[in-house]
C-alpha positions as CSV (number, residue, x, y, z in Angstrom):
1,M,-118.3,51.2,105.8
2,S,-120.4,53.7,108.5
3,Y,-123.5,52.9,110.3
4,V,-126.5,55.4,110.9
5,H,-128.8,54.7,114.0
6,V,-132.2,56.7,114.7
7,T,-134.2,56.4,117.6
8,R,-137.3,58.5,118.1
9,T,-139.3,57.6,121.3
10,P,-142.2,59.3,122.0
11,G,-142.8,60.8,125.4
12,A,-139.3,60.9,126.3
13,G,-137.0,64.1,126.7
14,L,-133.6,65.5,127.2
15,A,-133.9,65.1,131.0
16,D,-134.5,61.5,130.2
17,Y,-131.2,61.6,127.8
18,R,-129.0,63.0,130.5
19,K,-130.0,60.9,132.8
20,V,-128.8,57.8,130.7
21,V,-125.6,59.8,129.5
22,H,-124.8,60.0,133.2
23,E,-124.8,56.4,133.6
24,L,-122.9,56.1,130.5
25,G,-119.7,57.8,132.0
26,T,-117.1,59.6,130.4
27,E,-115.4,56.7,129.0
28,P,-114.9,57.4,125.0
29,I,-117.4,55.6,123.0
30,A,-114.9,53.4,120.5
31,G,-116.2,53.7,116.9
32,Q,-118.6,56.4,117.5
33,V,-118.5,59.1,114.8
34,S,-121.3,61.6,116.0
35,T,-124.4,62.0,118.2
36,H,-127.3,64.8,117.3
37,V,-130.1,65.0,119.7
38,G,-133.1,66.7,119.9
39,V,-137.0,66.7,120.7
40,V,-139.2,66.6,117.6
41,D,-143.1,66.6,118.4
42,G,-142.8,65.1,122.2
43,A,-140.5,62.7,120.9
44,L,-136.8,62.5,121.7
45,V,-134.6,61.7,118.8
46,V,-131.0,60.5,118.5
47,V,-128.9,60.4,115.5
48,D,-125.6,58.4,115.9
49,L,-123.3,57.6,112.9
50,W,-120.8,54.9,114.1
51,E,-117.6,53.8,112.2
52,T,-119.3,50.3,111.6
53,R,-122.3,48.1,113.0
54,A,-120.6,46.3,115.3
55,D,-119.2,49.4,117.1
56,A,-122.5,50.2,117.3
57,D,-123.8,47.0,118.0
58,R,-121.0,46.6,120.8
59,F,-121.7,49.5,122.5
60,A,-125.5,48.8,122.7
61,A,-124.9,45.5,124.6
62,E,-121.9,46.2,126.5
63,R,-122.8,50.1,127.7
64,L,-126.1,51.3,126.8
65,F,-128.3,48.9,127.8
66,P,-127.3,48.8,131.2
67,A,-127.2,52.0,131.2
68,F,-130.8,52.4,130.5
69,E,-131.3,49.7,133.4
70,R,-129.1,52.0,136.0
71,A,-131.0,55.2,134.5
72,E,-134.4,53.2,135.1
73,F,-135.1,54.2,131.3
74,R,-137.4,52.0,129.5
75,L,-137.7,52.6,125.9
76,H,-141.9,53.5,125.1
77,E,-143.6,50.5,122.9
78,A,-143.5,53.0,120.1
79,T,-139.8,54.0,119.9
80,D,-138.9,53.8,116.2
81,V,-135.5,52.6,115.1
82,I,-134.0,53.5,111.7
83,A,-130.5,51.8,111.0
84,F,-128.8,52.0,107.7
85,E,-125.4,51.9,105.9
86,P,-125.4,54.7,103.7
87,V,-124.7,54.0,100.1
88,V,-123.2,57.6,100.1
89,D,-121.6,59.0,103.0
90,A,-121.1,62.6,101.9
91,V,-122.7,64.9,99.0
92,P,-120.7,67.6,97.8
93,A,-122.1,71.1,98.2
């Protein structure tokens, strides 16, 4: 089942995102279907769609959190995370 992960980090921006992406490198991310990034009301918003929750968890533990450390990026204490397995993957137009 697919898995959606949304992170909203106040005070972070696209420069922070790019630093972390640089640290992730170019190796493909197993199980990641898509990523959507933007800044809304002064907060970095990242929406990821994964094939499974296990893929997202493995990526976070093995690649994302180490990339945060290398980029010297710290999540703001007010960071919001919403994650869920959707009941419906697509709604017909």
